BAFI-3210 file (N, C-alpha, C; in Angstrom, 3 decimals, decimal comma, padded with zeros to 6 digits):
// residues 111
n [1|2|3|4|5|6|7|8|9|10|11|12|13|14|15|16|17|18|19|20|21|22|23|24|25|26|27|28|29|30|31|32|33|34|35|36|37|38|39|40|41|42|43|44|45|46|47|48|49|50|51|52|53|54|55|56|57|58|59|60|61|62|63|64|65|66|67|68|69|70|71|72|73|74|75|76|77|78|79|80|81|82|83|84|85|86|87|88|89|90|91|92|93|94|95|96|97|98|99|100|101|102|103|104|105|106|107|108|109|110|111]
n.u [000,743|000,840|001,317|000,578|003,053|005,075|006,152|006,002|008,345|008,732|006,676|007,139|009,342|007,996|006,374|007,914|009,074|007,066|006,116|006,612|007,161|007,331|008,630|007,839|008,956|007,618|006,420|003,782|002,552|002,329|003,615|003,274|004,135|002,650|003,556|001,430|001,694|000,312|-002,384|-005,336|-006,826|-009,884|-009,517|-008,922|-009,601|-009,775|-010,522|-011,475|-011,575|-012,174|-009,497|-007,806|-006,229|-007,285|-006,559|-007,145|-007,787|-008,005|-006,799|-006,869|-004,316|-003,194|-003,815|-003,076|-003,580|-003,404|-003,639|-004,193|-004,037|-003,536|-003,292|-002,900|-002,449|-003,237|-002,619|-004,906|-005,999|-006,202|-008,708|-011,419|-011,430|-009,175|-007,325|-006,199|-006,198|-004,920|-004,380|-002,132|-000,769|-000,555|000,843|-000,264|-000,967|-000,811|-002,019|-001,010|-001,732|000,751|000,577|-001,539|-004,680|-006,318|-008,300|-010,964|-012,084|-014,617|-016,641|-019,663|-022,950|-024,654|-027,532]
n.v [-001,195|002,431|005,016|008,901|011,308|013,739|014,815|014,340|012,776|011,170|009,351|008,190|006,584|004,929|003,419|002,319|000,167|-001,634|-002,072|-001,415|001,245|004,266|007,656|010,517|012,728|016,004|019,270|020,879|018,593|016,040|013,147|009,521|006,316|002,797|-000,658|-002,948|-005,843|-008,385|-007,648|-006,601|-003,581|-004,051|-005,389|-003,657|-001,903|001,242|003,373|006,563|008,031|009,667|010,844|008,853|006,676|003,634|000,707|-002,330|-005,329|-008,716|-011,516|-014,222|-016,224|-018,681|-020,806|-019,567|-017,261|-013,994|-010,921|-007,665|-005,555|-002,463|000,886|004,316|007,474|010,764|014,224|016,402|018,107|017,633|016,853|014,664|015,445|016,398|014,300|012,497|009,236|006,665|003,968|002,052|-000,686|-002,842|-000,970|001,480|005,171|007,816|011,180|014,093|017,637|019,951|022,288|023,037|023,442|025,486|025,417|026,667|028,774|029,434|032,194|031,802|032,903|034,421|033,823]
n.w [-000,103|-000,711|000,809|001,340|000,959|002,152|-000,649|-003,998|-004,828|-002,711|-003,130|-005,278|-004,569|-002,735|-003,599|-005,983|-004,461|-004,736|-007,031|-010,520|-011,020|-012,546|-013,101|-015,498|-017,460|-017,828|-018,019|-016,762|-015,619|-013,216|-013,989|-013,827|-014,565|-014,591|-014,191|-015,279|-015,978|-017,879|-017,806|-019,003|-020,316|-019,906|-017,471|-015,264|-012,474|-011,813|-008,885|-007,532|-004,225|-001,257|-001,055|-002,174|-004,456|-005,636|-007,142|-009,121|-009,790|-011,232|-013,436|-015,528|-016,673|-018,978|-017,076|-014,909|-012,175|-012,057|-009,690|-008,922|-006,719|-005,288|-003,629|-003,230|-001,593|-002,127|-002,742|-000,764|-001,902|-004,514|-006,995|-008,524|-011,085|-011,644|-011,907|-014,194|-015,805|-017,755|-020,025|-021,750|-023,527|-021,316|-019,046|-016,709|-016,814|-014,786|-014,327|-012,740|-011,966|-011,610|-010,623|-007,588|-007,328|-004,958|-002,048|-001,494|001,755|002,683|004,478|006,421|006,828|009,145|010,178]
ca.u [000,179|000,993|000,613|000,960|004,063|005,309|006,335|005,720|009,310|008,665|005,711|007,766|010,526|007,661|005,343|008,699|009,267|006,199|005,597|007,272|006,493|008,033|008,265|008,000|009,156|006,825|006,519|002,859|002,099|003,614|002,999|003,852|003,770|002,665|003,532|000,378|001,552|-000,620|-003,560|-005,532|-007,836|-011,054|-009,468|-008,313|-010,618|-009,238|-011,444|-011,017|-012,331|-011,253|-008,509|-007,045|-006,781|-007,484|-006,410|-007,034|-008,092|-007,834|-006,832|-006,095|-003,350|-002,406|-004,019|-002,265|-003,905|-002,611|-004,391|-003,627|-004,627|-002,978|-004,027|-002,311|-003,286|-002,798|-002,823|-006,146|-006,122|-006,738|-010,229|-011,622|-011,149|-007,598|-006,439|-006,403|-005,710|-004,673|-003,973|-001,256|000,088|000,432|001,143|-001,209|-000,295|-001,290|-001,111|-001,362|-001,260|001,732|000,070|-002,689|-005,925|-006,334|-009,403|-011,096|-012,385|-015,736|-017,143|-020,826|-023,563|-024,994|-029,026]
ca.v [-000,187|003,504|006,626|010,361|011,767|015,184|015,350|012,948|012,148|010,001|008,483|007,054|005,963|003,931|002,795|001,404|-001,124|-002,935|-002,244|-000,796|002,767|005,323|008,898|010,767|014,383|016,740|020,626|020,867|017,569|014,868|011,918|008,293|004,938|002,031|-001,413|-003,860|-007,040|-009,454|-007,399|-005,387|-002,502|-004,221|-005,923|-002,988|-001,067|002,264|004,437|007,570|007,955|009,984|011,209|007,906|006,087|001,913|000,097|-003,781|-006,356|-010,535|-012,078|-015,780|-016,309|-019,951|-021,333|-018,793|-016,158|-012,948|-009,852|-006,611|-004,566|-001,296|002,083|005,417|008,565|011,665|015,467|016,553|019,695|016,956|016,492|013,569|015,998|016,805|012,883|011,629|007,943|006,364|002,397|001,708|-001,625|-002,879|000,233|002,540|006,307|008,237|012,880|015,093|018,862|020,198|023,268|022,427|024,106|025,806|025,076|028,408|029,098|030,568|032,186|031,636|034,059|033,494|034,382]
ca.w [-000,140|-000,789|001,328|000,893|001,652|001,672|-002,104|-005,172|-005,090|-001,588|-003,516|-005,998|-003,704|-001,685|-005,058|-006,720|-004,011|-004,978|-008,525|-011,426|-011,185|-013,086|-013,240|-016,721|-017,632|-018,082|-017,438|-016,042|-014,998|-012,480|-014,691|-013,148|-015,398|-013,182|-014,607|-014,847|-016,986|-018,030|-017,347|-020,297|-019,899|-019,168|-016,197|-013,925|-012,164|-010,895|-008,285|-006,659|-003,121|-000,085|-001,993|-002,230|-005,633|-005,672|-008,588|-008,788|-011,046|-011,363|-014,398|-015,338|-017,796|-019,341|-015,918|-013,885|-011,528|-011,350|-009,189|-008,728|-005,686|-004,517|-003,625|-002,656|-001,268|-002,940|-001,889|-000,693|-003,001|-005,762|-006,911|-009,125|-012,401|-011,900|-012,327|-015,250|-016,082|-019,419|-020,377|-022,924|-023,572|-020,067|-018,224|-016,453|-016,807|-014,039|-014,509|-011,793|-012,493|-010,540|-009,941|-007,061|-007,132|-003,635|-001,540|-000,895|002,849|002,650|006,136|006,374|007,046|010,262|010,062]
c.u [000,578|000,444|001,228|002,126|004,385|005,637|006,109|007,237|009,312|007,428|006,250|008,208|009,692|006,932|006,514|009,020|008,346|005,739|006,710|006,787|007,712|007,640|008,661|008,170|007,935|006,771|005,175|002,085|002,932|002,774|003,768|003,096|003,663|002,451|002,262|000,473|000,821|-002,316|-003,833|-006,562|-008,866|-010,786|-009,071|-009,581|-009,682|-010,632|-010,895|-011,937|-011,410|-009,864|-007,365|-007,352|-006,459|-007,283|-006,238|-007,929|-007,466|-008,068|-006,083|-005,449|-002,864|-002,673|-003,523|-003,153|-003,205|-003,547|-003,417|-004,369|-003,720|-003,758|-002,679|-003,063|-002,559|-003,273|-004,567|-006,412|-006,635|-008,030|-010,265|-011,002|-009,786|-006,682|-007,001|-005,761|-005,877|-003,882|-003,200|-000,266|000,775|001,022|000,169|-000,669|-001,578|-000,711|-002,147|-001,165|-000,256|001,397|-001,373|-003,730|-006,076|-007,698|-009,666|-012,088|-012,917|-016,356|-018,684|-021,564|-024,226|-026,788|-030,034]
c.v [001,286|004,649|007,878|010,629|012,991|015,778|014,050|012,080|010,830|008,763|007,739|006,362|004,809|002,884|002,010|000,487|-002,312|-003,310|-001,416|000,598|003,390|006,771|009,511|012,062|015,126|018,412|021,079|020,129|016,555|013,648|010,567|006,963|003,799|000,416|-002,443|-005,187|-007,763|-008,968|-005,872|-004,070|-002,489|-005,305|-005,344|-002,181|-000,113|003,433|005,491|007,807|008,470|010,588|010,382|007,101|004,673|001,852|-001,380|-004,355|-007,783|-010,652|-013,281|-015,588|-017,803|-020,833|-020,569|-017,280|-015,330|-012,011|-009,348|-005,757|-003,805|-000,153|002,900|006,656|009,550|012,888|015,773|017,388|018,980|016,825|015,209|014,170|016,377|015,236|012,459|009,992|007,256|004,650|002,299|000,675|-002,235|-001,985|001,205|003,927|007,103|009,937|013,571|016,489|019,257|021,461|022,953|023,903|024,349|026,071|026,405|027,932|029,724|030,761|032,576|032,562|033,516|034,494|034,601]
c.w [-000,260|000,332|001,189|001,550|001,213|-000,083|-002,807|-005,327|-004,047|-002,049|-004,100|-005,444|-002,995|-002,771|-005,500|-006,112|-004,285|-006,343|-009,490|-011,590|-011,770|-013,432|-014,504|-016,519|-017,984|-017,387|-016,252|-015,620|-014,262|-013,163|-014,101|-014,166|-014,433|-014,103|-014,481|-015,765|-016,878|-018,209|-018,812|-019,631|-019,047|-018,076|-015,302|-013,678|-011,104|-010,365|-007,618|-005,625|-001,694|-000,281|-002,004|-003,869|-005,582|-007,273|-008,014|-009,882|-010,853|-012,945|-014,555|-016,724|-018,036|-017,781|-014,579|-013,401|-011,188|-010,665|-008,626|-007,832|-004,948|-004,585|-003,233|-002,286|-001,556|-002,561|-001,759|-001,414|-004,247|-005,663|-008,158|-010,786|-012,669|-012,128|-013,542|-015,443|-017,315|-019,331|-021,487|-022,938|-022,073|-019,091|-017,820|-016,078|-015,815|-014,067|-013,629|-012,291|-011,339|-009,987|-009,196|-007,009|-005,484|-003,029|-001,181|000,598|002,678|003,863|005,712|007,201|008,256|010,214|011,522]
res [m|f|t|y|k|s|t|f|e|d|l|y|k|e|a|n|a|a|h|k|l|t|v|l|k|d|d|k|f|h|v|y|s|l|e|v|p|y|f|e|k|e|d|i|t|v|k|f|k|n|n|r|i|y|i|y|g|d|k|e|v|y|g|t|q|f|s|l|e|t|n|f|l|v|n|e|t|y|t|e|e|d|i|s|v|e|y|k|a|g|v|l|f|f|k|f|p|k|e|l|k|l|k|i|e|k|k|l|k|i|s]
***
């Protein structure tokens, strides 16, 4: 299981110990690739709930069962609309904007 650290570099170090995670260069986004060998796009489910990304799936290949189950916490300022996930040839790509949107605190009127 991945846990959110203060930087994406910490996330990379922790995640790389469990799966092959690679950081890709981009000026505007944090882009990570997570290798998911043997899995097709249809075999994988990715959910976003309570600032946590859940990745899981099951696949049988030539009588061998493969399971994928992992999750990681992202910065609380990210929303579902900020995160994109793409699958290409056995690799999941996660894309997060480098500049975070700040949540605006609003004062409520007392009536």
